[in-house]
N, C-alpha and C positions, 0 to 999 in steps of 0.2 A: 234802105239798101246802101245808100252813100255812107250812112253812119257806120254800117257793119264793115264796109270796105276800108274806112279810115281806121277802125279798130284793128283790123287785120294787118294793115300796113304798120301801125304803131307797134304791134306785137312783134312783127318780123324785125323792126329796127332795134327794139330792145334786146331781143334774142341775140341778134348779130353783135351788139355791143358787148353783152355779157360773154358770149363765146370768144370774142376777140380778147377781152381782158383776161379771161381764164387761160387761153392759149399763151398770152404774153407772160402771165405769172408763172405758168409751168415752165416755159422756156427760160425765164430768168432763174428759176430754182434749179433747172438742169445745169445751167451755165455755172451757177454758184457751187453746186456740189462737184462739178467737174474739176473745179480749181482746188478742191481739198485733196491732199495726197493721201493715197490709200495706205493704211498701216500694214506692215508686213505681217504675215501669218506667224504666230509663235509656235516653234517646234521644240518640244521638250527633249533634251539631250538624253541619249540612251545610257543607262547605268547598269553595271553588272557587279555581282558580288564574287570576288575571287578568293578562294582559300589559299593562303600562303603559309607554308610551313614555318613554325616559329624558329626552327633551326636556320632556315634561310635568312630570316630577319636578324637573328643573332649574328650570323656571319657578316651580314651587310653592315651592321652596327660596329662590329669588331674591326672591319676595314676602315670605317669612318673615324674611329677613335685611335687607330693605330699610331698616329703621329702626335697624339696628345701626351703631354708630360707635365708632371707636377714637380716643381723645384722649390724646396724650403731652405732658406738661408738668411740669417740676419746677423752673422758673425763677420766682423770686418777689422780693419786696422785699429790699433789703439788711439783713442782721442780723449785725452785727459784721463778720466777714470772709467771710461766706457769703451766697449768694443762693438757697439751697435751700429750695424749698417744693413738695412733690410734690402734684400734683392730677391725676394721670393716671388714666384709667378706661376701661372699655368700657361702652358703652350697649347693654343687652340688648334683645331684642325686646319684653320685658315693660315696658320703660321704666325699670327699675331699673339702677343703676350698680354695676359691680364694680371696685374699685380696683386699679391696677397700680402696684407698687413699682419705681421707677427711682431709682438712687442718684446722688449728685453725683460727678462724675469729676474727679480731681485729678492735676496734672502738676507734679512738682517740677523747676524749671529749675535751681536751685542752693539753697544754704542760706538765701538771703534773698529768693528770688522764686519764687512758685508761680502756676500757672494753674488756675482752676476752670472746669469745662464743665458746661453744663445743656442739657436738651432744651427747646426753646421752641415751644409751641403747634403741635404736629403733629397734623393731623386727617385721617381718611380722607374723601375726597370722593365716591367711588362704589364700589359693590360689584356684581360680576358673578358669577353661579353657572353652572358648566358641569359636564358629566359626562365623566369620563375612565375608561372601562372600568367597574370596579365601585366607583369612588369618585366623590364630589362635591367639586368644587373651588370654594371661595369666594375670589375674588380682589378685593382692595381697593387702591385707589391713594390716595396721600396728596397733599394739596395742596402745591404747591411755590411758596412765596412767603416772602420775607424770609430771615432767618437761623434755620435750624432748630436749630442748636447755638450757644448764647451762651457766650462766654468772658469771664471776669473775671480780672484780674491782681491779685495781692496781693504786697506786699513788706514787708520788716522794715526799719525805719528808727529808729535810736536805741533799739533793743530792743523796739519796738512794731510790730505788724503793722497794715497799712492798705492801702487800695486804690492801685494803681500810678497815677502821674500822667502817664505817657507815653501819648499818644494813638496807637493802632495798631489797624488792622483785624485782630481776632483771631477773629471769629466764623466759623462754618463753614456752608456750604450742603449740604444733603442732597438731591440731585436724583434723580429717577426712583425714589422710595421706594415699595415695594410690599409688601403683606402677603398671603400666600396661606395658606389653611387647608384642608387635605385631610380629608375626612370619609368614613365608611363608613355607607351607609344601612342602617337596622335597623327591625324592627317595634318600636314603642314605645307602650305603653298604648293599643293598638287602632288607632294610626295609624303614620305613617312619620316617623322622626326619624333620628338619627345616633349614631355612636360613634367612639371612637379619633381625636379631633381632633389634627392635627399642623399646627402653624403654622411658616411660613418668612418671614423678613423680609429684604429686600434693598434696598440703596441705593447711590448713587454719591456719594463725598465730593468737595467742591470747597473746597479750603483756600487762603487768600490766600497768594501767593508770599512777601510780605514777612514773614509769620510763619515760614515755612519757613526763609527766609534769616537771620532774626533769631535764631532759637533752633534750634540744630543738633539734629536728631533728633526734633523735635516732631511733624512731619507723620507720620512713621512711627508715633510713639506714638499719635497721635490715631486713625489708621486702625486700629491694633491694639486700641485701647479700644473702637471702635465694633464691630469684628468679634468681639472676645472677651468683651465685657461687655454692651454696649448690645444687640447683635443677639440673643444667647441669652436676655437678660432679657425682651425683648419677646416672643420666641417661646415661652418657658416660661409667661409670664403670660397671653398670649392663648390658648394651648392649654388652660391650666387654666380660664380663663373659659369657653371654649366647651364644655369637659367638665362644666360646672356643670348639674346636674339641672334647675334652673329654666329654663335656656336650652333645654335639649333638649325639655322639655315645651312651652315656648312655640312652638318650631318645629313639634312634632308637632301642636299645635292649629291653627296656621296652615296646615299642609300639608293636614290633613284637611278644613279648610273651604275650601280653594282650589277654584275652579270646575273646573279641569282634572282634579282628583283625586277630588273628592266624587262626581261623576257616575259614575265608574268603579268606585268601591268599594261602591256600592249600600247604603250605610249599614251595611256589614259591619265586622267587627273584624279588623284586620290581625294575622296571627300569624307571618308569615314573609316575607322578601323576598330574592330572589337575582337575580344578573345573567345575562342571556342575550341576547347580541347587542345590538340597539338598544333592548331592552326590559328593564325590571325585572319579574320574575315575582313578583306579590304574591299570597300565599295569604291568603284572606279567609274568616272564619267568618261565615256569614250569620245574621241574627237569627231 
């Protein structure tokens, strides 16, 4: 009987110790977890697809590019036997200018007579933006006045180079000059801007007949220079300028603030834009 009583007492003591340890461990765990900050619940932002008429996007882009200007000019004061002074640029919507490098073109008539050609004060006069399928086209016309290509003759006399004394019409007219830039609209910093700018320059040359008659092969050379050097130079420089991030951001800001677009986007953040029929489907993340 005494042995059974001792056993019961030992059991109760052991059970009490286990229960105490368990409660202490649970309390410690509760305190530890209480000190861990709760993670906020993740709420997915609401997004909607808004059909925006392509005409409205074209109008917004037209306003964004309204102050853009292309100025081509590398004809300056005489300096020795050259009149080269490049001051060509593209005026961005931000008001800043990006320089365009246009070289002096030289034609060797013979060993003692050369012709130098320069671009003279070519400026875009108007810009029109349209939409063609999934691309936006920015078309600019150049003013057509005076001689767009200035020619200067130099000759070697008594071992020294100087300007030719013979008076002759050597300048060239560039008629119907146009610059077109094709863009792909994209979501850009919460608004709509563009990517993959591709520029195309076209012009008609009008060369004085006397020049062609006086110097055999010169008219073909001039046309080749314009097509093979001047044209790709203008296209590459304009494409590079349009792909400038500052210009893209300026367009994005102007488009988002344009009346025809801001009312449709409902102050949301543009995350995607796709082409569908007469509309661009704009995916907007609502605030």
